[in-house]
ZALUMGU-284051 format. One record per residue: x, y, z of N, C-alpha, C in turn; residue in three letters. Coordinates in steps of 0.2 Angstrom, whole numbers. Layout:
// residues N
  n.east  n.north   n.up  ca.east  ca.north  ca.up  c.east  c.north   c.up  residuo
       X        Y      Z        X         Y      Z       X        Y      Z      ALA
...
// end
This chain:
// residues 387
  n.east  n.north   n.up  ca.east  ca.north  ca.up  c.east  c.north   c.up  residuo
     588      451    821      594       454    822     593      462    822      UNK
     599      465    825      597       473    826     598      476    818      UNK
     595      480    818      592       484    812     599      487    808      UNK
     604      489    814      610       493    811     615      487    808      UNK
     614      481    810      620       477    807     617      472    803      UNK
     610      472    799      608       467    795     612      467    789      UNK
     611      462    786      615       462    780     613      469    773      UNK
     607      470    774      603       474    769     598      478    775      UNK
     600      481    779      595       484    782     592      491    781      UNK
     595      495    779      593       500    776     587      501    771      UNK
     582      506    772      577       506    768     580      507    760      UNK
     584      511    758      585       512    752     590      508    748      UNK
     590      501    750      595       497    747     592      491    743      UNK
     585      492    743      581       487    739     584      485    732      UNK
     586      490    727      590       488    722     596      484    722      UNK
     599      485    728      606       481    729     604      475    732      UNK
     597      474    735      595       468    738     594      463    732      UNK
     590      465    727      587       463    722     593      460    717      UNK
     598      465    716      603       463    711     608      457    715      UNK
     608      457    722      611       452    725     611      444    724      UNK
     603      444    723      601       437    720     604      435    712      UNK
     603      441    709      605       441    702     612      439    702      UNK
     617      442    706      624       440    707     625      433    709      UNK
     622      431    714      621       425    715     621      419    711      UNK
     615      421    707      613       417    702     621      416    696      UNK
     622      421    694      628       423    689     634      418    692      UNK
     636      419    698      640       416    701     640      408    702      UNK
     634      406    703      633       398    703     634      396    698      UNK
     632      399    691      633       398    684     640      397    684      UNK
     644      402    685      651       403    683     656      397    686      UNK
     654      395    692      658       390    696     657      383    692      UNK
     653      383    689      652       376    684     657      375    679      UNK
     662      370    679      666       371    674     665      369    668      UNK
     659      367    666      656       367    658     656      375    655      UNK
     654      379    658      652       386    657     659      389    657      UNK
     664      387    662      671       391    661     674      389    654      UNK
     675      382    652      677       380    646     673      383    641      UNK
     667      384    641      662       387    635     665      394    633      UNK
     667      398    639      669       404    638     675      405    635      UNK
     680      400    637      687       399    635     686      399    627      UNK
     682      393    625      683       390    618     680      396    615      UNK
     675      400    615      673       405    612     677      412    612      UNK
     683      411    615      688       417    616     685      422    620      UNK
     680      420    626      678       426    630     680      425    637      UNK
     687      423    638      689       421    643     690      428    648      UNK
     691      433    644      691       441    648     683      441    651      UNK
     679      440    648      672       442    650     670      437    655      UNK
     672      430    656      672       425    661     675      429    668      UNK
     682      431    667      685       433    673     681      439    676      UNK
     679      444    671      675       450    673     669      448    677      UNK
     665      444    674      659       442    677     660      438    684      UNK
     666      434    684      667       431    691     669      435    697      UNK
     674      439    694      677       444    699     671      448    702      UNK
     667      451    696      662       456    698     656      452    703      UNK
     655      446    701      648       443    705     652      442    712      UNK
     658      440    713      660       437    719     661      443    723      UNK
     664      448    721      665       455    724     658      458    726      UNK
     653      457    723      646       459    724     644      456    730      UNK
     644      449    730      642       445    735     645      445    742      UNK
     651      447    742      656       447    748     655      454    752      UNK
     654      458    748      653       466    751     650      467    757      UNK
     643      464    757      639       466    761     640      461    767      UNK
     643      455    766      647       452    771     652      454    775      UNK
     656      456    771      662       461    775     659      467    778      UNK
     654      469    777      651       475    780     647      472    787      UNK
     645      467    786      641       464    792     648      462    798      UNK
     652      459    794      658       457    799     660      464    802      UNK
     662      469    798      665       476    800     660      478    807      UNK
     655      477    806      650       481    811     650      475    817      UNK
     651      470    816      650       465    822     657      465    826      UNK
     662      467    823      668       467    827     671      475    827      UNK
     667      478    825      668       486    826     674      489    823      UNK
     674      486    817      681       489    813     676      496    808      UNK
     677      502    811      673       507    808     677      513    807      UNK
     675      517    802      678       524    801     676      529    802      UNK
     677      532    810      673       536    814     675      544    810      UNK
     670      548    810      670       554    808     674      558    811      UNK
     678      563    809      682       569    813     683      575    808      UNK
     687      579    811      687       586    808     691      585    800      UNK
     694      580    799      697       579    792     694      575    786      UNK
     688      572    789      686       568    786     679      571    783      UNK
     676      568    778      671       572    775     664      568    777      UNK
     665      561    779      659       558    780     656      560    787      UNK
     650      558    788      646       561    794     644      555    799      UNK
     645      549    798      643       544    802     649      539    802      UNK
     649      535    807      654       529    806     652      524    802      UNK
     656      522    798      655       518    793     659      513    792      UNK
     658      506    790      661       501    790     667      500    786      UNK
     673      497    788      677       496    784     678      489    781      UNK
     684      486    779      685       480    776     682      479    769      UNK
     680      483    765      678       484    759     684      480    755      UNK
     689      483    755      695       480    753     696      472    753      UNK
     695      468    758      695       462    759     691      458    754      UNK
     684      461    754      679       458    748     683      458    741      UNK
     686      464    740      690       466    732     696      460    733      UNK
     700      460    738      706       456    738     704      447    738      UNK
     699      447    740      696       439    740     693      437    733      UNK
     690      442    731      686       440    724     691      441    718      UNK
     697      445    719      702       446    714     706      439    714      UNK
     708      436    721      712       431    721     709      425    718      UNK
     702      424    721      699       417    718     697      418    710      UNK
     697      423    708      696       424    700     703      422    698      UNK
     708      424    700      715       421    697     716      412    698      UNK
     714      411    703      713       403    704     709      399    700      UNK
     703      403    699      698       399    695     699      398    688      UNK
     704      404    685      706       404    680     713      402    678      UNK
     717      399    683      724       396    682     728      401    680      UNK
     727      408    683      732       414    682     737      415    686      UNK
     742      409    687      746       408    693     753      407    692      UNK
     754      412    686      762       411    685     766      414    689      UNK
     773      413    690      777       415    696     776      422    697      UNK
     777      426    692      776       434    692     770      435    696      UNK
     764      432    694      758       434    696     758      432    705      UNK
     761      427    706      760       425    713     766      430    717      UNK
     771      432    715      775       435    718     772      442    719      UNK
     769      445    714      765       451    714     759      451    719      UNK
     755      446    719      749       445    724     752      443    731      UNK
     757      440    731      761       439    738     762      446    743      UNK
     765      451    737      766       457    739     760      461    741      UNK
     755      461    738      748       464    737     745      462    744      UNK
     746      455    745      743       453    752     746      455    758      UNK
     753      456    757      756       459    763     754      467    764      UNK
     754      470    760      751       477    759     743      478    762      UNK
     740      472    759      733       472    763     732      471    770      UNK
     736      466    771      737       464    779     740      470    784      UNK
     744      474    782      747       480    784     742      485    785      UNK
     738      485    779      732       490    780     727      489    784      UNK
     725      482    784      721       479    789     722      481    796      UNK
     729      481    798      732       482    804     731      488    806      UNK
     732      493    802      732       499    801     724      501    802      UNK
     720      498    799      712       500    799     710      498    807      UNK
     712      492    809      711       490    817     714      493    822      UNK
     720      494    821      724       496    827     728      502    826      UNK
     729      503    820      734       510    817     742      506    818      UNK
     746      508    814      752       507    811     755      513    810      UNK
     761      514    814      766       520    811     767      521    805      UNK
     766      526    802      769       529    797     775      526    794      UNK
     780      527    798      786       526    795     787      519    795      UNK
     784      514    799      785       507    798     781      504    792      UNK
     775      508    790      771       506    784     777      507    778      UNK
     779      513    778      784       514    772     790      509    772      UNK
     792      508    777      798       502    778     796      496    775      UNK
     790      493    777      788       487    774     786      487    768      UNK
     784      493    764      783       495    757     790      494    754      UNK
     795      497    755      801       496    753     803      490    752      UNK
     802      486    758      806       478    758     802      474    752      UNK
     795      475    753      791       473    747     793      474    740      UNK
     794      480    739      797       481    732     804      477    731      UNK
     808      478    736      815       474    735     812      465    734      UNK
     808      463    737      806       456    735     804      456    728      UNK
     800      461    725      797       461    718     804      461    714      UNK
     809      465    715      814       466    711     818      460    711      UNK
     819      457    717      823       450    718     820      446    714      UNK
     813      446    712      811       442    708     808      443    701      UNK
     813      448    700      813       451    692     808      455    689      UNK
     804      458    695      799       462    694     801      469    694      UNK
     805      473    688      807       479    689     808      482    682      UNK
     808      490    683      806       494    676     812      492    672      UNK
     811      493    666      816       492    659     818      498    658      UNK
     819      504    661      820       511    658     828      512    655      UNK
     831      509    658      838       510    658     842      502    655      UNK
     848      502    653      851       496    651     851      492    658      UNK
     849      487    658      848       481    664     855      477    665      UNK
     858      478    660      865       472    661     870      477    664      UNK
     870      484    665      875       489    667     872      488    676      UNK
     878      490    679      878       491    686     873      497    688      UNK
     875      502    685      871       509    685     864      508    682      UNK
     863      505    677      857       504    674     852      500    678      UNK
     855      494    682      851       490    687     848      495    691      UNK
     853      499    695      852       503    701     847      509    699      UNK
     847      512    693      842       517    691     835      514    690      UNK
     835      508    687      829       504    686     826      503    694      UNK
     830      500    698      828       498    705     826      505    709      UNK
     829      511    708      826       516    711     820      519    708      UNK
     819      519    701      813       521    698     807      516    700      UNK
     809      509    700      803       505    701     801      507    709      UNK
     805      508    714      805       509    722     800      516    721      UNK
     802      520    718      799       527    718     792      526    716      UNK
     791      523    710      785       522    706     779      516    711      UNK
     782      511    713      777       507    715     774      510    723      UNK
     780      512    726      779       514    734     774      522    733      UNK
     776      525    728      773       532    726     764      530    725      UNK
     763      526    720      757       524    717     753      521    723      UNK
     756      517    727      753       513    732     750      518    738      UNK
     754      523    740      752       529    744     748      533    742      UNK
     748      536    735      744       541    732     737      537    731      UNK
     737      530    731      730       528    730     727      529    737      UNK
     731      528    742      729       527    749     727      535    751      UNK
     730      540    749      730       546    751     723      548    747      UNK
     721      547    741      715       549    736     710      545    739      UNK
     710      541    744      703       536    746     701      541    751      UNK
     698      546    749      695       551    755     688      553    754      UNK
     685      551    748      678       552    746     675      546    744      UNK
     668      545    744      664       539    742     665      538    735      UNK
     668      530    733      668       529    726     675      532    723      UNK
     678      535    726      684       538    721     690      533    721      UNK
     692      531    726      698       527    724     696      520    721      UNK
     690      518    722      687       512    719     686      512    711      UNK
     683      518    711      682       520    703     688      522    700      UNK
     693      525    702      699       527    698     702      520    698      UNK
     703      516    702      706       509    701     703      505    695      UNK
     697      506    694      692       503    690     694      506    683      UNK
     695      513    683      696       515    675     704      515    674      UNK
     708      515    679      715       514    677     716      505    674      UNK
     713      501    679      713       492    676     711      494    669      UNK
     705      497    668      702       496    661     707      497    656      UNK
     710      503    657      716       507    652     722      501    652      UNK
     725      499    657      730       493    658     727      489    653      UNK
     722      486    654      718       480    651     719      481    643      UNK
     716      486    641      716       488    635     722      489    631      UNK
     728      492    634      734       493    632     737      485    631      UNK
     736      482    636      740       474    637     737      471    631      UNK
     730      472    629      728       466    623     730      470    617      UNK
     731      477    616      733       479    612     740      477    609      UNK
     744      476    615      752       474    614     753      466    615      UNK
     747      463    613      746       454    614     750      453    620      UNK
     748      455    626      748       453    632     743      450    635      UNK
     740      445    634      733       443    637     733      441    644      UNK
     739      439    646      740       437    653     738      444    657      UNK
     742      448    655      741       455    659     735      460    659      UNK
     732      458    652      725       460    652     719      456    656      UNK
     721      450    656      716       446    661     717      448    668      UNK
     723      450    670      724       452    678     721      459    679      UNK
     722      463    674      718       471    675     710      469    674      UNK
     708      464    671      701       463    671     699      460    677      UNK
     703      457    680      700       454    686     701      460    693      UNK
     705      464    692      704       471    696     699      474    694      UNK
     697      475    689      691       479    685     685      476    688      UNK
     684      470    688      679       466    691     677      468    698      UNK
     683      467    701      681       466    709     680      472    711      UNK
     683      478    708      682       485    708     673      487    707      UNK
     672      485    702      664       486    699     660      482    704      UNK
     662      476    708      657       473    711     656      477    718      UNK
     662      480    720      661       484    727     658      491    726      UNK
     659      494    721      657       500    718     649      503    721      UNK
     645      498    719      638       502    721     637      503    729      UNK
     641      499    732      639       499    739     644      505    743      UNK
     648      508    738      653       513    740     651      521    738      UNK
     648      520    732      646       526    729     639      527    728      UNK
     635      531    731      628       529    729     624      537    729      UNK
     629      542    725      625       548    724     626      552    729      UNK
     618      553    732      618       558    738     616      554    744      UNK
     618      549    744      617       543    749     624      541    751      UNK
     624      541    758      631       540    761     632      532    759      UNK
     639      531    759      642       524    757     640      519    762      UNK
     639      513    760      638       507    765     644      505    770      UNK
     650      505    764      656       502    766     662      506    764      UNK
     668      507    766      674       510    764     678      504    762      UNK
     683      505    758      688       502    756     694      500    762      UNK
     694      506    766      699       504    771     706      504    769      UNK
     712      505    773      718       506    770     720      500    767      UNK
     716      493    770      719       487    767     718      487    759      UNK
     710      489    757      709       490    750     711      496    746      UNK
     714      501    748      717       507    744     723      504    743      UNK
     728      502    748      734       500    746     735      494    743      UNK
     731      489    743      731       484    739     730      486    732      UNK
     725      489    730      723       491    724     729      496    720      UNK
     731      501    725      736       504    722     743      500    721      UNK
     744      495    725      751       491    725     749      486    718      UNK
     745      482    717      743       478    712     743      483    705      UNK
     739      488    705      740       492    698     747      494    696      UNK
     751      497    701      758       500    700     762      494    698      UNK
     761      487    701      765       482    700     764      479    693      UNK
     757      479    692      756       476    686     758      481    679      UNK
     759      488    680      761       492    676     768      491    674      UNK
     773      489    680      779       487    680     780      481    675      UNK
     776      475    677      776       469    673     774      469    666      UNK
     770      475    665      768       474    657     774      479    653      UNK
     771      475    646      778       478    641     772      483    638      UNK
     776      490    637      772       495    635     773      497    627      UNK
     779      496    624      782       498    619     790      497    618      UNK
     792      498    612      799       497    610     802      502    611      UNK
     798      508    611      801       515    612     800      516    619      UNK
     807      519    624      806       519    630     803      526    631      UNK
     802      529    626      798       537    628     791      535    629      UNK
     789      531    625      782       527    626     780      523    631      UNK
     785      519    632      785       514    638     785      518    645      UNK
     788      524    644      787       527    650     781      532    651      UNK
     779      534    645      774       539    646     767      536    645      UNK
     766      530    644      760       527    644     758      525    651      UNK
     760      522    655      758       520    662     758      528    665      UNK
     763      533    665      762       540    667     753      543    667      UNK
     752      542    660      747       544    657     740      542    661      UNK
     741      535    661      735       531    665     734      533    672      UNK
     741      534    676      740       535    684     742      543    685      UNK
     740      547    679      742       556    681     738      557    686      UNK
     732      556    686      728       560    693     731      557    699      UNK
     734      551    701      737       550    707     745      553    707      UNK
     748      555    702      756       557    702     753      564    703      UNK
     749      568    701      748       575    701     747      577    708      UNK
     741      572    711      739       574    718     744      574    722      UNK
     749      568    722      754       567    726     760      572    726      UNK
     761      574    718      766       580    717     764      586    720      UNK
     758      587    719      754       595    720     756      595    728      UNK
     753      590    731      752       591    740     759      592    743      UNK
     764      588    739      771       588    742     773      595    741      UNK
     774      598    734      777       604    734     772      609    738      UNK
     767      610    738      762       614    742     764      614    750      UNK
     764      608    752      766       607    759     773      610    761      UNK
     778      608    757      784       610    758     785      619    757      UNK
     782      620    752      783       627    751     779      631    756      UNK
     775      630    759      770       633    764     772      632    770      UNK
     778      627    771      781       626    777     777      622    782      UNK
     772      617    780      769       614    783     773      607    785      UNK
     776      605    781      782       599    782     789      601    782      UNK
     793      600    786      800       602    784     805      596    785      UNK
     803      590    787      807       584    786     803      579    783      UNK
     808      573    782      804       567    778     798      564    782      UNK
     800      564    790      796       561    793     789      567    795      UNK
     790      572    794      784       576    794     779      575    788      UNK
     782      574    784      779       573    777     775      566    778      UNK
     779      561    780      775       555    780     769      556    786      UNK
     770      559    791      764       559    797     759      564    795      UNK
     761      568    790      755       574    789     749      571    786      UNK
     744      574    790      736       572    787     733      579    786      UNK
     731      581    780      727       587    779     721      585    773      UNK
     717      591    774      712       590    769     714      595    762      UNK
     720      594    760      721       598    755     723      594    748      UNK
     720      587    747      722       585    741     716      587    735      UNK
     717      584    730      712       585    724     706      585    726      UNK
     704      580    728      695       578    729     694      584    735      UNK
     697      585    739      696       591    745     694      597    742      UNK
     700      599    737      699       606    734     692      606    730      UNK
     692      601    727      685       601    722     679      600    725      UNK
     679      597    731      673       596    736     670      604    738      UNK
     677      607    740      675       615    742     673      619    736      UNK
     674      617    730      673       621    724     667      620    722      UNK
     665      614    721      658       611    719     653      611    725      UNK
     655      610    731      651       608    736     647      603    735      UNK
     649      598    732      645       592    733     650      586    731      UNK
     650      581    733      655       575    733     655      572    727      UNK
     649      571    723      648       566    718     651      570    712      UNK
     650      577    712      653       582    705     660      581    706      UNK
     663      581    712      671       581    713     673      573    710      UNK
     669      569    713      672       561    710     671      561    703      UNK
     665      564    700      664       562    694     670      568    689      UNK
     672      573    692      677       578    688     683      574    688      UNK
     685      570    692      692       567    693     691      561    689      UNK
     685      557    689      683       550    685     686      554    676      UNK
     682      558    675      682       561    668     689      563    665      UNK
     692      566    670      699       568    669     703      561    668      UNK
     703      557    674      706       551    672     705      548    665      UNK
     699      546    663      697       543    657     700      546    651      UNK
     700      554    651      702       557    646     710      555    645      UNK
     714      555    650      719       554    650     721      546    648      UNK
     717      542    651      718       534    647     716      533    641      UNK
     712      538    637      711       537    630     717      540    627      UNK
     721      545    629      727       548    627     733      541    628      UNK
     733      538    633      737       531    633     736      526    627      UNK
     729      527    625      727       521    620     730      524    613      UNK
     729      531    612      732       534    606     740      534    606      UNK
     742      535    612      749       534    612     753      528    609      UNK
     749      522    609      752       516    606     754      515    599      UNK
     749      520    596      752       521    588     755      527    586      UNK
     755      531    591      759       538    590     766      539    587      UNK
     766      543    583      774       545    581     778      547    586      UNK
     783      549    586      786       552    591     784      559    593      UNK
     784      563    588      779       570    589     772      569    592      UNK
     769      566    590      762       563    593     763      562    601      UNK
     768      558    602      769       557    609     771      562    614      UNK
     775      567    611      778       573    615     771      577    615      UNK
     767      578    611      760       582    611     755      579    616      UNK
     755      572    617      750       568    621     753      570    629      UNK
     759      571    629      762       572    636     762      578    638      UNK
     762      583    632      760       590    633     753      591    636      UNK
     749      588    633      743       587    636     742      586    643      UNK
     744      581    644      744       579    651     747      585    656      UNK
     752      588    653      754       594    657     749      599    657      UNK
     746      601    651      739       606    651     734      604    657      UNK
     732      597    657      728       595    661     730      596    670      UNK
     736      596    670      740       597    677     738      604    678      UNK
     739      608    673      738       615    675     731      618    676      UNK
     725      614    673      718       615    674     718      613    680      UNK
     721      606    683      719       604    690     723      609    695      UNK
     728      612    693      730       618    698     727      623    699      UNK
     723      626    693      718       632    693     713      629    698      UNK
     710      623    697      704       621    700     707      621    708      UNK
     712      617    710      714       619    717     715      624    719      UNK
     717      629    716      719       636    718     711      640    720      UNK
     706      639    716      700       640    717     697      637    723      UNK
     698      630    724      695       626    729     698      628    735      UNK
     705      630    736      708       632    742     706      639    744      UNK
     704      643    740      702       649    743     694      649    745      UNK
     690      643    742      683       643    743     684      639    750      UNK
     689      635    751      690       631    758     690      636    763      UNK
     694      641    761      697       646    767     690      650    769      UNK
     686      650    765      679       654    767     674      653    771      UNK
// end
């Protein structure tokens, strides 16, 4: 077999190859019904889901890399991208399959989850088509809106306003639409650096899961853990410090993860307090919200975009991770900085669960201060980018 298309052909992948057989052994044990029931009886269902999704994702990722190389589904470098060589896509398909099979293996197939998963698969299919042939941005946006309408029709909708009133329903619908479409695209936009979107998804899924178990929502927690495990299984192939990624998520993966996490946040119950219920997911997703908001304001203020269509079609190197890269001159430092900020805000979401009203306001103010820090870093990074 050609060295470039071998399953593990590169000389620096020996640890990955060794652990591949470890993951294969773990997965082989987990598919035996006895062990699944044993984990459940011990109250460790969450651990079973984590190990199952992790090991399957780890096993599938190099296979999807091989497929991508065979059928020539590659992300080729250009002026607006940071990677230097053609890199296989389709990593998101490994995550999608691992996540879906972990749900089936654990019978996590309630109606709401099936509706959300169907929507996620539509997003992944659209992203896959975009990876292979290209899909117009306006068409992608239209499909995303239709998928959100499908979710709302099946009862997946925010509960920020009185749902029994006409105005309350429509306000909830509008906020649900903005939230899911916004987070889906924000995750896609931030997927411009090795490991960034996958790592952020893992961090966000972790804190969604923690808050879900805090609020006695084991079903939501298990789903979050399935996302976490699937991302962790893919991560070692996508983030390798000073070595290039072996495979990328692709639009199929980034839009799927963004959509599933945003939808899971809508499905979850956060608090009896509407302020806490609103602020909790905002803190967890703050990095994505900030990046999307900042680039929108900057592009409009600078005259780079003047219409909604121009905003949809615009592609540039002005995202948070780009600016941090030009500031630090190192991708892993930029990625690690974003991870740390996201984790810090996630910890605030845990504290928010038991916070008083004044504490809730202070934690939201803390997020505002972090946004100011980000803005200062972006300003310095923009100056470094121009030099």
